[in-house]
C-alpha positions, 0 to 999 in steps of 0.5 A: 302732688296732692294725689301722691301725698294722699296715696302715702297717707292712706295706709296710715289713715287706715291703720289709725282707724283699725287701731282705734277699734278696740278703744271704741269697743271698750267704751261702747259696752258700758258696764262691761269693762274688765274687772281686775281682782288682784295686783300682780307683782311681775318678775322676768327672766330672759333668753336669747329671743324672749322675755318671760314675765311671771309672778308669785312662785312660778319660776319653775313654770317660767323656766319650762316656758323659756326652754320650750319657746326656744325649742319651738322657735327653732322649729318655726323659724326653720318652717318659715325660713325666717328669723325674728327681728326683735325680742318677744315678751311673753306673759304667763298667768297662774290660772285661766281666771287670772288670765281673764283679768289681763289688761294687755288687751281691753277685750273681755276674755271668755273661759274658752280662750287659751291664750292670745298674741297681741299684734301691736307690740307682738306680746304673747299672753297665756295662762298656766292651767296645771298641765305642762303639755297644754302650756307647751302647745299654747306657747308654740301655737301663739309663737307662730302668730308672733313670728308671722306678725314679725315677718309680715309687719316687722317694725310696727311704726314702719309697717303703718306707713306701708301697704303690707299693714293692710294684709291679713292672713285668713283664719284658716291659714293663720290658725291652721299653720299654728296648729300644724306647727304646734302639733308637729303636723297632725294629731289624733284629735284633728283626725277625729274632727276631720273624719267626722266633718268629712263623713257627715258633710259639714266641711266648709270652704276654707274661705268661709270656715269659722269657729273651732273648725277653722283651727282643725280644718285649717290644720288639715289644709296646711298639712295637705299643702305641705305634703302636696306642694312642699312645706316651703310653700307655707312661707312662700305664700305668706311672703307673696301675700305681703306684696299682693295683699291677697292670699288667693293671688299669693297662692295662684303665684306660688302653687298655681291655684286660687284659694277656691281651686285649692279648696276643691282639691283639698275637699277631694283629698279629705273624701279620699282619706275618710270615705273608705273608712265608712266601709271598715268601721262599725257604727258606734251603736252596733258595738256599744250602748249609748249612755247619753243622748243630746237630742233627748236631754238638750245638751250641747256636750257630754264629755271628759268621762272618767270611770270609778275604780270599780268601773260601775260609775262614770263622772262627766261634764255636761251642760244639759241643765244650761249650766256646766255641771259634773254628773255621776251616772251608771256605767251600765244603763246611763242612769244619772245617779247624782249631780256632783258639782253645780258649776257657773253659779258662783265665782269660785266654781267656773268649771268649763271643761275645755279649760280644765285639766285632767279633768276629773280624777276619781280616787276611791269614793272621791271625785276631784276637779279643778276650779277657776277662781282660786285654781286649787283642788276640790273634791266631792267627799263621799259620793253618797251625799255629794258634799263638796270640801277643799281637799 
């Protein structure tokens, strides 16, 4: 009798322990509690499956979001052969800076986070960065997580008492499917990442891949799974994982391969796709001149280049000084002509490039960029003096 009771209470005890981790983490890092700089007066609109929360004058954004979410839900529910059991709340912040103030979760959000789905109440939270395409993608991406949470866990309190609460999809599968679905299978950026990773031999085994590579390598792995064994295997593996509490066992039952065996076939697939391209492509240095060199300047990235109208100059992001900055260089020899914007030194100029839109727009003798504090357009007026003014 006691052993039976213990078996029933074990999932509940484990769930309570897991749910307590975020609360403990918030207390542990004294002095790093999240700061909220403004109060938000929320409004909401509804569709058959979603409650969209927004504030200020963003009704048009909310209408766009609700249309895209319903469209994305049709795609996801077809791919997973599953229908939501309840409504999904979606919160849209007007900028990445205001998104970082959210209290939906206690975690401190770095600039690179483009959205998240909170599993306990199955809430989707995203920022609007000014790009409707970025918003469409992140809404679809996060909705895949919300639908899978609903599929695996269902009613949160019921799942706390069941074994399925102990099942966690690995990062490569959950994020890989989210990218596969939201990018409609494949996209040029994933192709570029996986080509480079395969040719230069830094593709990791799927069980150990992490960071951003987990998203794009996971997308490639899900694409390989769907093309080789059928798209219906994506939900089949998830459903079997709920019962076995192991993705490897679920894959063995569904496609006859453990994750390790699947990875061996996947790695060979990547080599067959990308190794032949070595023979038909020239090295960049053979067809063009290298204008930046991260080994010499110590940068981690030099990206988002934009030419001036006359083609003589290039504005681009770089972290060569340890801070993210916008530089202006000669398009002829790569010589740095001017440091246009010194970012990350004050609250109104956090310009991490992967959360900016556009990202730099050169109009005549002006360079326009977007800043995260107030998310309004700023420009560098007169490239000769580099003075910054509000446009």
